[in-house]
C-alpha positions in Angstrom: -1.7 -10.1 -45.5 1.2 -8.8 -43.5 -0.8 -5.8 -42.4 -3.7 -8.0 -41.2 -1.3 -10.2 -39.3 0.3 -7.2 -37.6 -3.1 -5.8 -36.7 -4.2 -9.2 -35.4 -1.1 -9.4 -33.2 -1.6 -5.9 -31.9 -5.3 -6.6 -31.0 -4.3 -9.8 -29.2 -1.6 -8.0 -27.2 -3.9 -5.2 -26.4 -6.7 -7.5 -25.2 -4.2 -9.5 -23.1 -3.0 -6.2 -21.5 -6.4 -5.2 -20.1 -6.1 -5.1 -16.3 -9.1 -4.9 -14.0 -8.4 -3.5 -10.5 -11.1 -3.6 -7.9 -11.8 -1.1 -5.0 -9.5 -3.0 -2.7 -6.5 -3.1 -5.0 -3.9 -0.7 -6.6 -1.4 -0.9 -9.4 2.2 0.0 -8.6 4.0 1.2 -11.8 7.7 0.8 -11.6 9.6 3.1 -14.0 13.4 3.3 -14.3 13.7 6.5 -12.2 10.4 6.6 -10.2 7.4 4.7 -9.0 3.7 5.6 -9.1 0.5 4.0 -7.7 -3.1 4.2 -8.9 -5.8 3.0 -6.6 -8.8 1.1 -7.8 -11.5 0.6 -8.9 -10.6 1.0 -12.6 -10.0 -0.9 -15.8 -6.8 0.0 -17.8 -4.6 -1.2 -20.5 -1.1 -1.9 -19.1 1.2 -2.7 -21.9 3.6 -5.7 -21.5 6.7 -3.6 -21.5 5.4 -1.6 -18.5 6.8 -3.0 -15.2 3.9 -3.1 -12.8 2.5 -5.0 -9.8 -1.1 -5.3 -8.6 -1.2 -5.0 -4.8 -4.1 -5.6 -2.4 -5.0 -3.0 0.2 -4.1 -3.9 3.7 -7.2 -4.6 5.9 -6.8 -3.2 9.4 -9.5 -3.9 12.0 -10.7 -1.6 14.8 -8.2 -3.2 17.3 -5.2 -3.0 14.9 -2.9 -0.6 13.2 -0.7 -1.0 10.1 3.0 -0.2 10.1 4.4 1.0 6.7 8.0 1.9 5.9 9.1 4.3 3.3 11.9 2.8 1.1 13.8 6.0 0.6 13.6 7.8 3.9 13.1 4.7 6.1 10.4 6.5 8.1 7.6 4.5 9.6 4.0 5.4 9.2 1.3 4.1 11.5 -2.3 3.8 10.2 -5.0 3.0 12.7 -8.0 0.9 11.8 -10.7 0.2 10.9 -9.6 0.9 7.3 -8.3 -0.5 4.0 -4.8 0.9 3.7 -3.3 1.7 0.4 0.5 2.0 0.4 2.3 4.8 -1.3 4.6 4.1 -4.2 7.7 3.8 -2.0 6.1 2.1 1.0 6.3 -1.5 2.1 4.3 -3.2 4.8 6.3 -3.8 8.0 3.4 -5.5 9.7 0.1 -5.2 11.5 0.1 -4.8 15.3 -2.6 -4.7 18.0 -3.6 -1.4 19.5 -3.2 -0.9 23.3 -6.4 0.5 24.8 -6.0 2.2 28.1 -8.7 2.5 30.7 -9.4 5.6 32.8 -6.8 5.0 35.5 -4.1 3.3 33.4 -1.0 4.6 31.8 1.8 3.3 29.6 5.5 4.3 29.3 6.8 4.4 25.8 10.5 4.4 24.9 11.7 5.3 21.4 14.2 2.5 20.5 16.1 4.9 18.2 16.5 8.0 20.4 15.9 6.5 23.9 13.3 9.3 24.4 10.7 8.3 27.0 7.1 9.5 27.3 4.1 8.6 29.4 0.6 8.3 28.0 -2.5 8.3 30.2 -5.8 6.6 29.5 -9.0 8.5 28.9 -9.9 11.1 31.5 
């Protein structure tokens, strides 16, 4: 009877641990010394002792770009749309911004806030 009870508890825990991830989601596994991501779609058994989080992909339209920040290096990554953006294991979403579209005779002056470096970008020629 004790074996049957143990088996029943194991089956209940296993069935409760089934995780379905669609094509616009990912699982972030958080281990004591590292992190890993697995992008959907898939169905997996994620045991209760495994620290994890299901994250949605970031939808970026044609006129937008996503800004992602790496937790360890603090580097920013810009991903232009249209796209569903999956973050890396150590990335967080800093926001979504609108693209600036330049016409033929337009230009824009960009200044890096960190270094003070300045550059000029021209529109399409």
